[in-house]
N, C-alpha and C positions, 0 to 999 in steps of 0.2 A: 242472520242468526235470530232465532225465535226469542221473543220477550217472555221468559218463563220464570222469572224470579220476582221477589217483592223487596221493597225497602221500607223499613220502619225507623222512625226517628222519635227519640224520647228526649225532650228538652227540659231538663231539671233546673233547679235554681242556681246550681253552680257548675254542673257538668251536662253537656249535651252528648247523647249517644246515638249512633246510627248503626243499623245492622242490615245485612243482606240475608234474606231467607229464601228457601225453596218453597214450593206451593204447599208443602206439608208443615211448614213452620220450623224447619231445621235451620239453625244459625250457621251461615257459611262464612261470614266475615264481619268484623266489628271495628268501628272507629269511634273515637271520643275526643272532645276538646273542652277545656275548662274556660269558664267565663269569669272575669274578674268582678267581684262584688265590691261596691264602695259604700261608705257611710259618711257622707259629707257633713252630717249633723247627728247628734245622738238620736237614736231610735229610727234613723233612716237607713234603709237597705235597698240599694239601687244597682242597676246594670245599664250600660250603654246598649241601645238597641242594635246599633251596627255591630258591636262586639258579639251580641247574641247571634246575629246572622252569620258573621264570619266564622264563629265556632261551629255553626251548623254545616256550612259548606265544607269546612275542613273535616268534620266528622263523616260526612257523606263520602267525600273523596277517599278518606282513609278506609272506610268500610268496603268500598268498591275495590280498592287496592288489596285489602286483606283477603277478600273473596276471590281475587284475581279474575274479575269479570268486567267487561265494558258496560258503560251506562245503558246501552241499547238492549241489555238483557233484562232490565227492570221493567216489569209490566205495569206496576202501579205503586204509589207511594202513600203511606199513612203516617200522620204525625200525631203524637200525644205530647202533652206538656204540663208543667205545673200550673195549677189553678190559682185563683185569687190574684192579688196584685193588680197592676194596671199597665197596659201598653197602649199609649194614646197616639193616634195619628191625626194630622191635619188634613185639610181638603185635598192637598196634593199627594197624600199618602206618605208624608214625611213624619218622623217622630216629633211630637210636640216637646218632649223632654225625655230624660232618662226613664227607663222602665222601673217600676216599683215591684219588688218581689213580695211574696206572701209572708216573709219574715219581718217586714217593716211594721213598726209599732208607733209611728208618729200620730196615729189617729186615736190615741188612748183617751184624749179629752172628749172626743165625739162619743166614744163608747160609754164613758162614765155618764154622760148626759142621757144617752139612750137607755142605759140600764136603769136609771132612776125614774124613767117615765114610761109611757104606754108603748113606746116603740118596741121594747124587748119582747113582750108577750105577743104582740101583733105580728112581729116579724117571724116568730116561731110558727105561728098558726098559718100565716100566709105563704111563707117561702120555705118552710120545713127546717129552719135553722135560725139560731141567733147570730148576729154579725160578730166578727172579731176584728182585731186591729188591721189585719191584712186583707179584709174583705173589700171588694170593689165599692160597695155601698159606703163603708166608713171612710175609705180613702178619697172617694169623689166628694163626699160631704166635707172632708177636711180641706181639700183644694178649693171647694166653693167658698169656704170661710176665710182661708188664709192666703190663697193664691188664685183668685177667680179668673185671672187671665188664662191660666192653663185650661180651665173648663171652656172658656170662650173660644179658644183656638182649636179645641178638639172637634174633629168630625167623626171619628170612630173610636169607640171604647172596645179594645180588643184584649184577648188573653195571649199568652206567650206563643202558643202553637199557631194562633190565628195570624200573628205578625209574620211568622216564618212561612206559613202557607201563602200569605199575601206576597211575600218576596219571591216565592217560587212561581206563583201563578198570576199575580196581579189582581186577584179576586178577593173581595172582602166577605167574610162569613164567620159564623161560629156554629157550634153544635149544642144540642140541649144539655149535655152533661156539664159543659162549661158555663152556659148561660144560667144554669140553676144555682150558681154561686150566690146570686143576689136578687135578680130582677124578674124571676119567673114565679108563677104560682105553682106550689108543690103539687097541686091537684090537677091543674090543666096542662102542666108542663109547657106552658107558653108564656111569653112576656106578659106581665101584669102592670098596667099603669099605676095601680094603687101601691105597688111596691116602691116605685120611684117617688110617689107622693109621700109615702111613709117616711122615707129617708130625706125628705126635703129637696128632691132632685127632679121636679116635674118637667123641667125643660130638656131632659136628656133622652126622651123617647126616640127621637130621630137619630141619636148618636149610637144607638145599639145596633150591632150588625145583624143581617138576616140570619134566621135560624135554618140550618140545613142538617139533615140526618147525618149521624157520625160516619156511616159507611157510604154515603152518597158521594159521587164525584163532584167536587166543588170547583174544579179548575184543572188546567193542564200546565205542565212545565213550559214556561216561556223561553224564548231564545236567551234572554238575560239569565234566567234561572239555570238553563242548561249550561251556559258558559261558566257559571260560578260553581256548579256541582259535578259536571261530567255526565249528567243525565241527558236523555234524549228529549228534544222539544216535542211537545204533544203528549208526553207521558201523563196519564191521569193521576190526580192527587185527590184523595177523599178528604172530607172535612176533618176527620180525626176526633179526638176526645180528650178529656181530662186524663192525666196520666194514671190515676188510680183506677179509672174505668178501663184504660188500656191494659193495666196489669191484671185486672180480673179476667179480661178476655184472653190475655196471653197465658194465664194460668189455667184457663178452662173453667174458672169459677163463676159460671154464668147462670147456674140454676139456683132457685131460691133455697136458702138454708145452708149452702156450702160457703163456709167462712174462708176469706182470703186475708192474709196478713202480709204487710209490707214492713220490714224492719230496716229502715234506712235513716235519713234525717228525721222523718216523721214516724211515729208509731201509728200505723194505719191498720184498722181492724174493721172489716166491711163485709156486708152480706147483701145479696140481691133480694128484693122482695117484690111482691105483686100488689102490695097495699101500702098506703101512706101511714107511717107511724112516726109521730114527732115527739121529740124530747130534747131538752137542752144539752144532754150528754152526747148527742150525735147530730150529724147533718143528714137529712133525707133529701137526696138530690136525684135528678133524673139520670137513669142509666142510659146506655147507648141504644136501647130499644124502647119504643113508646109503651106506656103501660107498665113499666118496671122502674124501680127506684134502687139506687145504690145507697144503702144506709151505712154511713161511715162514722166511727168513733175514733177521734184522732188527737194527737198532740205531738209537738216537735221534741220527742224524748226517747228516741230509740237508738239504733246502732251507732249513730254519730258520737255517742258517748265514748265508745272505744277509740274512735279516731282522735277525740280530744285527749284521752289518756295517752295514747301513743305519742301525740305531738308534745304534750306538756312534759313528758318524761324522756323525750329525746330519742325515741325509737324510730327507725327508718320507716318510710311509707312504702313498704313492700310486703310481699306475701310471707317472706321469712319471719319478719317481725310479728305479724299476726299469728303465724304458726307457733312461735315461741310463747306468746301470751296464751293461746288456746291450750297448749300443753301444760303450762303452769296452772291454769285454772282447772284443767282436768285432774292434775295431781292433787289439788286441794279439795276435791269434791267429797271426801269422806266426812261423815258426821253431819251434825246440824249446821244450818246457816248461822254463823257467828256474827256476820256483818249484814247490815241493811244499807242498801244504797238507793237513794232517791235520784233518778236519772233526769233531773229537771234543769239541765244546763240552759235550755233555750225555751222551755215552756213545759206545761204539765196539764193533767186532767183536773188539777185543783186550783186553777185560776192563775192570774198573771204574775202574782208575787212569789209563787213557790220557787225554791232554788234547790240545787243539787247538794247532796251531803252524804258522807259515810257516817253511820252510827255504829258504835260498838268496837271501834278500832283500839287494839291494845298493843303493847310493846312486842309481844311474841308473834304478831301477825307478819306474814311475808307478802311479797308482791303477788304471788299466786292467790293468796287469800283475798286480797283486794280485787284482783281481776275477776275471781269467781263471784265476789259480791257485786261487782259492776255488771257482769253478764246476767246474773240473777235479777238484779234490780231493774234492768231493761225489760226482762221478760215479765216480771211482776207488774211493771207499769202497763204493759200490753194487757195483762189480765184485768186491770181496772176497767179498761174499755170493753173487753170481751164479756166480762160479767154484766156490764150494763146492757149489752145487746142480748144476752141470754134471758134477761128479765122479760123481753117482749117478743123475741123471735125463736122459732124452733130450729136451733142450729144442729147440723149433723155432727156425728162423732169423729169427723175428720176435718182438717183444715189444710190449706195450701199456703206455704211460706215462701216469700221471696225477699230480696234485699240483701244487705251485707251479712246479716245473721244466718241466712240460708246457706252460705258458703262454708259455715262451720258446723261439723257434725255434733260437737259438744253443745254449741248454742242451740242448734235445732232440737236436740234431745231435751234441753231445758224447757223449750216451748211445749213439747209434748207432755212433760211431767207437770209443769205449772198449770197448763190449761186443761189437762186431763182429756186430750184428744189425740188421735193419730195425726202426726204431721207428715205431709207429703211435700217433697221438693222436686220440682220439674227440671228438665234439662235446659240448657241455655243460660246465658248470663244476664239477659236483658228482657224480662217479662213485659215491661211497658212497650218497648220497641216492637216486640213480637206481637203484642195486641194491636198496635198501630198497623203492622203489616197484615194481620188477619182481617182487620176492618177494610183495608185496601183490597184484599182478596174477595171479600163480600161485595165490594163496590163494583168490581169488574166481573162478577158472576162466577167466580171459581167455587164458591160455596153458596148454599141456599139459606143457611141459618146460622145463628151463633152456636147452636148445639152442634152443628157439623164442625165448626172450627174447634170446639172444645174437644172433639174426638181426636184431634191431632196432638194433644198434649201427651208427652211421655214422662212418666214419673221415674226418677232415677234413685230416690231414697225414700224410705218410710221409717218413721220413728214412733214406736209404740210407747205409751206411758209406762214408766217403771214404778210399781207400787211403792217401794221404799222411798224413792226420790220424790214421788208425788206427795207423800206424807211430810217429808222435810220441807218442801216448797209450800205446802198448805200452811204449815206453821210460820214460815218466813213471810208469807203473804198477809197473815193476820197481823204480824208485827209491822209490816210495811204500811198497811192501811191505818193501823192505830197510831203509829208515829207521825204519819202525814196529817192525821186529824189533830194530833196534839200540837204540831208545829204550825198549823195554819195561822193562828193569831200572831205567832212570833214572826212568820214570814211578812205579815203586814207591817209590823213594827220595824223589822230589819230593812224592808224596802223603803220606808219613810226616812229612816236614819241615813240610808245610803244615798238618797236623793237630796238630802238637805244641804 
């Protein structure tokens, strides 16, 4: 039987997804598996690397079963994964320790020192971004200070998808989109020894993996990888990319100026550019094509807020519960926004001390009013990032939305109204995995360019801004920003009191 299908894997920070696609990018079957996250100490957020691998093999087998196809139908594999964090291997290819996710904040002391000195501005100019607590630079500097044996035992500094591809193929590599998280020059898009020197890590040059193009074949499925997944030995696996790059490819948002939004754990607001533009409010990182950059303005403050709400108030984790909440929010949409919600449960555009809060709650408000406020608050948080990008980039009047919010018509319409753009939602449930699969299709010659892969995207919904709702959300946004500014000094005091 001909190998005529593609497999895309998207390894997130808590869930790994795998999907089988046809050559036009239509989703035929999906599998997923959750990875347990542990916090052995305050601020630590880790995962066992073997658990990450086992979740991936389970997701791949489930995707093949859901698509009712054998592994020999898969012509190529592409993997995308969460960026930042650390996945460290020793000389024998074994994990040095548990993997560190991008949500880890143990390196806050390193950041405070860097922010107070010359590292901050130099990092922005050299690498296109300032580091944050989950950055490989900050984490490696933390280990060098507090647990140097970890650094000494490390042979390879990898990202999540590179660990998984290594298990599938036995080959070590990374791609430019992931490498640009810390140790590449934003202008040359290649490793820069001066970046390692800047972070006090000059001895790590030989521990960085080879840079291989995102769509290049970086290895083949080994017999061991085949036995674990059901794939055929010798199946090509491309290098892959950072999952946000994969999402942009999967949404067809590969041309400069077309905004793509991911509303999931992170609020991701990104645009491809053909020039380097640096600013502390975003990260200018290498895109999957040389000479292009993916400018991302992000914070961990998006649709996961609704998951938190559902869990705290005892609602089931199923589609029916979300449908009930969506209906209640829709019923409360009349009139002005009476409540302001800051969606800063896990992070914010306003620094590390910001926290979540409802403002304006009164005794007559019902659950639907609060859910409406929560959904609007998430969207207004995205607008903080989008407005920053608008200052320096010529954005189109249309944007493509993915993630949990894209599944809700009510929420998708809020994005259109708050951002004053047409919102497009594409078919399929996993844009990141789809992007990985399309990179694999490029790698085996099924397409000649990213533009050709973008032509496969099918838009299933469009949301036009509604003038009256746009005015309501403009007013709410002004109050959102003003209250955030007013609370900023109080967040600092509250954080200090809570840690005393």
